[in-house]
VOBALO-262840 format. One line per 10 residues: number of its first residue (from 1); their letters; for each residue x, y, z of C-alpha. Coordinates in steps of 0.2 Angstrom, whole numbers, padded with zeros to 4 digits. Layout:
<sites>
NUM> a> X/Y/Z  ...
</sites>
This chain:
<sites>
1> xxxxxxxxxx> -0072/0040/-0040  -0059/0035/-0053  -0057/0016/-0056  -0041/0008/-0063  -0036/-0009/-0070  -0026/-0019/-0057  -0010/-0023/-0067  -0014/-0035/-0081  -0029/-0042/-0072  -0047/-0039/-0077
11> xxxxxxxxxx> -0051/-0032/-0060  -0055/-0013/-0058  -0052/-0005/-0042  -0055/0012/-0035  -0040/0024/-0034  -0042/0026/-0016  -0044/0011/-0005  -0048/0009/0013  -0035/0003/0025  -0039/-0005/0042
21> xxxxxxxxxx> -0023/-0005/0052  -0032/0006/0065  -0045/-0007/0068  -0044/-0016/0085  -0029/-0007/0093  -0021/-0022/0102  -0002/-0024/0104  0009/-0012/0095  -0006/-0007/0084  -0013/0003/0098
31> xxxxxxxxxx> -0001/0016/0093  -0010/0018/0077  -0028/0018/0082  -0042/0009/0092  -0057/0009/0079  -0071/-0002/0086  -0085/-0010/0076  -0096/0006/0077  -0082/0016/0071  -0078/0004/0057
41> xxxxxxxxxx> -0096/0004/0051  -0095/0023/0050  -0079/0023/0040  -0085/0010/0028  -0101/0020/0025  -0090/0035/0022  -0079/0026/0009  -0094/0018/0000  -0102/0035/-0001  -0086/0041/-0009
51> xxxxxxxxxx> -0086/0027/-0022  -0072/0017/-0014  -0074/-0002/-0019  -0058/-0009/-0011  -0054/-0012/0008  -0037/-0019/0013  -0033/-0028/0029  -0021/-0041/0035  -0022/-0056/0046  -0009/-0050/0059
61> xxxxxxxxxx> -0017/-0032/0062  -0021/-0033/0080  -0019/-0052/0080  -0034/-0055/0069  -0045/-0042/0077  -0045/-0030/0062  -0052/-0044/0051  -0065/-0048/0064  -0071/-0030/0065  -0071/-0028/0046
71> xxxxxxxxxx> -0081/-0044/0044  -0094/-0036/0056  -0093/-0019/0048  -0097/-0026/0030  -0111/-0038/0035  -0125/-0037/0022  -0114/-0027/0009  -0100/-0039/0005  -0105/-0039/-0013  -0102/-0021/-0014
81> xxxxxxxxxx> -0084/-0022/-0009  -0067/-0030/-0014  -0058/-0037/0000  -0039/-0039/0001  -0030/-0047/0015  -0012/-0054/0018  -0002/-0069/0025  0016/-0071/0031  0019/-0063/0047  0018/-0071/0064
91> xxxxxxxxxx> 0001/-0077/0071  0007/-0087/0086  0023/-0093/0094  0025/-0110/0086  0038/-0114/0073  0025/-0115/0059  0015/-0100/0064  0023/-0088/0052  0030/-0089/0034  0024/-0094/0017
101> xxxxxxxxxx> 0024/-0113/0019  0009/-0123/0012  0005/-0127/0030  0004/-0109/0036  -0005/-0102/0020  -0018/-0115/0021  -0021/-0112/0040  -0022/-0093/0038  -0033/-0092/0023  -0046/-0102/0033
111> xxxxxxxxxx> -0044/-0091/0048  -0045/-0075/0038  -0061/-0081/0029  -0069/-0086/0045  -0065/-0069/0053  -0071/-0059/0038  -0087/-0070/0037  -0084/-0072/0018  -0081/-0087/0007  -0067/-0079/-0004
121> xxxxxxxxxx> -0054/-0065/-0004  -0053/-0054/-0019  -0035/-0051/-0017  -0023/-0061/-0006  -0006/-0053/-0004  0010/-0062/0003  0015/-0049/0016  0033/-0051/0016  0047/-0062/0009  0051/-0079/0016
131> xxxxxxxxxx> 0068/-0085/0012  0066/-0102/0020  0051/-0108/0010  0054/-0113/-0008  0045/-0102/-0020  0038/-0117/-0029  0029/-0122/-0013  0022/-0105/-0009  0016/-0101/-0027  0009/-0119/-0030
141> xxxxxxxxxx> -0001/-0116/-0014  -0007/-0099/-0019  -0011/-0106/-0036  -0022/-0119/-0029  -0032/-0106/-0019  -0036/-0097/-0035  -0042/-0113/-0043  -0052/-0117/-0028  -0061/-0100/-0028  -0056/-0095/-0011
151> xxxxxxxxxx> -0045/-0082/-0019  -0048/-0072/-0035  -0031/-0063/-0037  -0014/-0064/-0030  -0003/-0050/-0024  0014/-0047/-0016  0020/-0034/-0003  0037/-0028/0003  0048/-0039/-0008  0064/-0032/-0015
161> xxxxxxxxxx> 0067/-0031/-0034  0076/-0048/-0036  0064/-0057/-0024  0049/-0051/-0034  0057/-0055/-0051  0062/-0072/-0045  0044/-0076/-0039  0037/-0070/-0056  0050/-0081/-0065  0045/-0097/-0055
171> xxxxxxxxxx> 0026/-0093/-0058  0029/-0092/-0077  0040/-0108/-0077  0027/-0118/-0069  0011/-0110/-0076  0006/-0104/-0059  -0005/-0089/-0056  0005/-0073/-0056  0005/-0059/-0044  -0005/-0044/-0052
181> xxxxxxxxxx> -0003/-0032/-0037  0012/-0025/-0029  0008/-0017/-0012  0023/-0006/-0007  0028/0009/0004  0029/0024/-0007  0027/0042/-0002  0035/0060/-0004  0045/0055/0012  0053/0041/0003
191> xxxxxxxxxx> 0053/0036/-0015  0065/0022/-0013  0053/0011/-0023  0057/0020/-0039  0075/0012/-0039  0068/-0006/-0043  0050/-0009/-0038  0041/0004/-0048  0050/0000/-0064  0048/-0018/-0061
201> xxxxxxxxxx> 0030/-0017/-0059  0028/-0006/-0074  0038/-0018/-0085  0030/-0034/-0078  0012/-0028/-0077  0009/-0027/-0059  -0003/-0014/-0052  0005/-0004/-0038  -0005/-0002/-0022  0003/0011/-0010
211> xxxxxxxxxx> 0003/0008/0009  0006/0023/0021  0005/0036/0008  0006/0050/0021  0022/0042/0029  0012/0038/0045  0005/0055/0046  0022/0064/0043  0015/0072/0027  -0002/0077/0035
221> xxxxxxxxxx> 0004/0095/0038  0004/0093/0057  0023/0090/0058  0032/0106/0053  0050/0112/0055  0053/0120/0072  0036/0115/0079  0030/0101/0090  0015/0091/0085  0002/0089/0098
231> xxxxxxxxxx> -0003/0071/0093  0001/0058/0080  0009/0040/0080  0027/0047/0078  0025/0053/0096  0023/0035/0101  0034/0019/0100  0029/0017/0082  0044/0019/0071  0038/0017/0053
241> xxxxxxxxxx> 0044/0024/0042  0061/0028/0048  0066/0046/0044  0084/0047/0037  0085/0065/0031  0075/0077/0042  0079/0092/0033  0074/0085/0016  0058/0079/0024  0054/0096/0031
251> xxxxxxxxxx> 0058/0104/0014  0046/0092/0006  0032/0096/0019  0034/0115/0016  0033/0112/-0003  0017/0102/0000  0010/0115/0012  0013/0129/-0001  0005/0119/-0015  -0010/0115/-0004
261> xxxxxxxxxx> -0013/0133/0000  -0013/0138/-0018  -0027/0124/-0021  -0037/0127/-0005  -0033/0109/-0001  -0024/0100/0013  -0005/0094/0013  -0012/0077/0015  -0023/0079/-0001  -0008/0085/-0011
271> xxxxxxxxxx> 0003/0070/-0005  -0011/0058/-0010  -0014/0067/-0027  0005/0067/-0031  0005/0048/-0029  -0010/0045/-0040  -0001/0055/-0054  0014/0043/-0053  0017/0030/-0066  0010/0012/-0062
281> xxxxxxxxxx> 0001/0018/-0046  -0017/0009/-0046  -0023/0013/-0029  -0018/0022/-0013  -0023/0015/0003  -0030/0028/0016  -0034/0024/0034  -0037/0035/0049  -0039/0036/0067  -0052/0049/0066
291> xxxxxxxxxx> -0067/0051/0054  -0062/0069/0050  -0045/0063/0044  -0053/0050/0033  -0065/0063/0025  -0050/0074/0021  -0040/0059/0013  -0055/0055/0003  -0056/0073/-0004  -0040/0070/-0013
301> xxxxxxxxxx> -0049/0063/-0028  -0055/0081/-0031  -0038/0088/-0032  -0029/0090/-0049  -0011/0095/-0047  -0003/0105/-0061  0013/0099/-0070  0022/0112/-0061  0016/0106/-0044  0022/0089/-0048
311> xxxxxxxxxx> 0038/0095/-0055  0041/0105/-0038  0037/0089/-0028  0048/0078/-0039  0063/0089/-0036  0062/0092/-0018  0059/0074/-0014  0070/0066/-0027  0080/0050/-0021  0098/0050/-0023
321> xxxxxxxxxx> 0104/0041/-0038  0113/0025/-0031  0123/0014/-0042  0120/0008/-0056  0107/0022/-0058  0119/0036/-0059  0130/0027/-0071  0116/0023/-0082  0110/0041/-0081  0127/0047/-0087
331> xxxxxxxxxx> 0130/0035/-0101  0113/0027/-0108  0099/0039/-0104  0095/0041/-0123  0088/0024/-0123  0078/0024/-0107  0061/0015/-0107  0045/0021/-0098  0050/0009/-0084  0067/0017/-0082
341> xxxxxxxx> 0059/0035/-0082  0050/0031/-0067  0066/0035/-0058  0074/0046/-0071  0061/0059/-0076  0069/0076/-0081  0061/0085/-0066  0071/0075/-0053
</sites>
């Protein structure tokens, strides 16, 4: 297993992390999986054996059940693992049961620690933007959690570029702890993050953690042009990620399948290895309904794509150049930085 530095922190994390959204299976999460405690223990064993040192969860996965199951699954081996969880989304029906207010964050950190049976989180991500709570309130509260020892590092997830930059500026202005992790959706199905979030992460020193790297299974190889998949979450009410260009998706899948065949690998492994070769990516979160899916995903660490492979995947999955990116590409590409080139590399 390879380990990379998480942004500008001193924390080293495995390039593959374990996701737990399949744990529990209550509410809408039943469309993703129903992993129980026994299954969770098996999957944690598999990840530890592969060298994984980071497990990612969230308070709202199955209304807290995922954290409870994870807490039981890691009993007796907490010191071998880094745990990331999240706060922001609804945990009840009351007016203060969601958001990034001081009230909600302090309530939810205690609840997460209790469910996970631990005294600290290694990384605490804000799960989404809260446009009603002042950033000063959110960041001061998170800063206090780091100083108290209940949280070691801070992360952000699902912000837009301007929202993340504003948060970093507020943290710097007040001397609060900065976000060191940016957990984003990023895959061959959609490289929208390259417009702003990947360049911003590179420029400001945030380590990128990728969620849903297989686009909810779309890139696993079981969805093919002209064929009907026998199972998978996209046959349920689960709608993430939205597919905007089906032809482009199938072209990308066919390219991944072709490259996988040449390497005697799976399309899923190709899709994961591609992300691990992208600038700024620190860790890719893999989760699975079935043990064999997880085993296949973990095998991605043994796949080394060639430059030609990456160029082919870059070209077939390239995002359209929206404004101002097409204008900059036409006029000022001779002075692009490494951050700019996250979107503008020649192979697009």
